[in-house]
C-alpha positions as CSV (number, residue, x, y, z in Angstrom):
1,M,-118.6,117.7,20.2
2,R,-122.2,118.8,20.5
3,R,-124.7,116.5,19.0
4,N,-125.9,119.1,16.5
5,A,-122.4,119.9,15.3
6,L,-121.7,116.2,14.7
7,F,-125.0,115.9,12.9
8,D,-124.1,118.9,10.7
9,I,-120.7,117.4,9.9
10,L,-122.3,114.1,8.9
11,L,-124.8,115.8,6.5
12,V,-122.1,117.8,4.7
13,T,-120.9,116.1,1.5
14,V,-117.2,116.0,0.4
15,F,-118.2,118.4,-2.4
16,E,-119.7,120.9,0.1
17,R,-116.6,120.6,2.4
18,M,-114.1,121.1,-0.4
19,S,-116.0,124.0,-1.9
20,A,-116.1,125.7,1.5
21,L,-112.4,125.2,2.0
22,A,-111.6,126.6,-1.5
23,R,-113.9,129.6,-0.8
24,D,-112.3,130.2,2.6
25,A,-108.8,130.0,1.1
26,G,-109.6,132.1,-2.0
27,A,-108.5,129.1,-4.1
28,I,-109.8,127.7,-7.4
29,N,-111.8,124.5,-6.8
30,L,-110.5,122.1,-9.4
31,G,-112.4,119.2,-7.9
32,Q,-115.8,120.6,-8.8
33,G,-116.8,122.8,-11.7
34,F,-119.0,125.8,-11.2
35,P,-120.3,128.2,-13.9
36,D,-118.8,131.6,-13.5
37,G,-121.7,133.5,-15.0
38,P,-125.3,133.3,-16.1
39,E,-126.3,130.7,-18.6
40,P,-125.9,131.8,-22.3
41,V,-129.4,132.9,-23.3
42,D,-129.0,131.3,-26.8
43,L,-128.5,127.9,-25.1
44,L,-131.4,127.9,-22.7
45,E,-134.2,127.2,-25.3
46,P,-132.3,124.4,-27.1
47,A,-131.3,122.9,-23.8
48,A,-134.9,122.9,-22.6
49,R,-136.1,121.4,-25.9
50,A,-133.4,118.7,-25.7
51,L,-134.6,117.7,-22.2
52,S,-138.2,117.4,-23.4
53,V,-137.4,115.6,-26.6
54,R,-134.4,113.4,-25.6
55,S,-133.8,111.3,-22.6
56,N,-132.5,113.2,-19.6
57,Q,-131.2,110.0,-17.9
58,Y,-127.7,108.6,-17.9
59,P,-126.1,108.4,-21.3
60,P,-124.4,105.3,-22.6
61,S,-121.1,104.6,-20.7
62,R,-119.0,105.6,-23.7
63,G,-121.0,108.8,-24.3
64,L,-123.7,109.7,-26.8
65,P,-122.9,108.6,-30.3
66,E,-123.5,112.1,-31.8
67,L,-121.3,113.7,-29.1
68,R,-118.5,111.2,-29.9
69,A,-119.0,112.0,-33.7
70,A,-118.9,115.7,-33.0
71,A,-115.6,115.3,-31.0
72,A,-114.1,113.3,-33.8
73,D,-115.0,115.9,-36.3
74,F,-113.7,118.7,-34.1
75,Y,-110.3,117.1,-33.7
76,H,-110.2,116.3,-37.4
77,R,-110.9,119.9,-38.4
78,F,-108.7,121.6,-35.9
79,D,-105.9,119.1,-35.3
80,G,-105.9,117.0,-38.4
81,L,-106.5,113.8,-36.4
82,A,-108.3,111.0,-38.2
83,L,-110.3,109.7,-35.2
84,K,-113.3,107.4,-35.5
85,A,-116.2,108.1,-33.2
86,E,-116.4,104.5,-32.2
87,N,-112.9,104.8,-30.8
88,L,-113.7,107.7,-28.6
89,V,-115.0,107.8,-25.0
90,V,-116.6,110.9,-23.5
91,T,-116.4,111.1,-19.8
92,S,-118.3,113.2,-17.3
93,G,-115.1,114.5,-15.6
94,A,-111.4,114.3,-15.2
95,T,-111.6,111.6,-12.5
96,E,-113.5,109.3,-14.8
97,A,-111.2,110.0,-17.7
98,L,-108.0,109.3,-15.7
99,A,-109.5,106.1,-14.3
100,G,-110.3,104.9,-17.8
101,D,-106.8,105.9,-19.0
102,L,-105.2,104.0,-16.2
103,M,-107.3,100.9,-16.6
104,A,-106.5,100.9,-20.3
105,A,-102.7,101.3,-19.7
106,I,-102.0,99.2,-16.6
107,T,-102.1,95.4,-16.7
108,P,-102.0,92.9,-13.9
109,G,-98.4,92.6,-12.6
110,D,-97.4,96.2,-13.6
111,E,-95.8,98.3,-10.9
112,V,-97.4,101.7,-10.4
113,I,-96.1,104.7,-8.4
114,V,-98.8,106.7,-6.7
115,I,-97.7,110.2,-5.7
116,E,-99.5,111.8,-2.7
117,P,-102.1,113.3,-2.6
118,A,-103.7,110.6,-4.6
């Protein structure tokens, strides 16, 4: 392999590689979310304001309290669930959510079957 080709491979992230494979195959990339249109105009100004007024750094590990409260309210109104915001966790993606679920449900000594690809 040429030095430049190897260098290029090392610089490509797993996200870039998987996105390229999905594009080449005409597949939907479920591993990485991409917006499928321009940003909604009515969200741009509030988003910009939020970045200048609030922190734009990592949120608390369980999610912002007001987001957890909004999620609890949503599920109460639409599904009739009586959830408490302090019992909810907001994750930044499915991988994080699944890992949290598994860590909550699996205890030392449990047997787990992992189906490929994992």
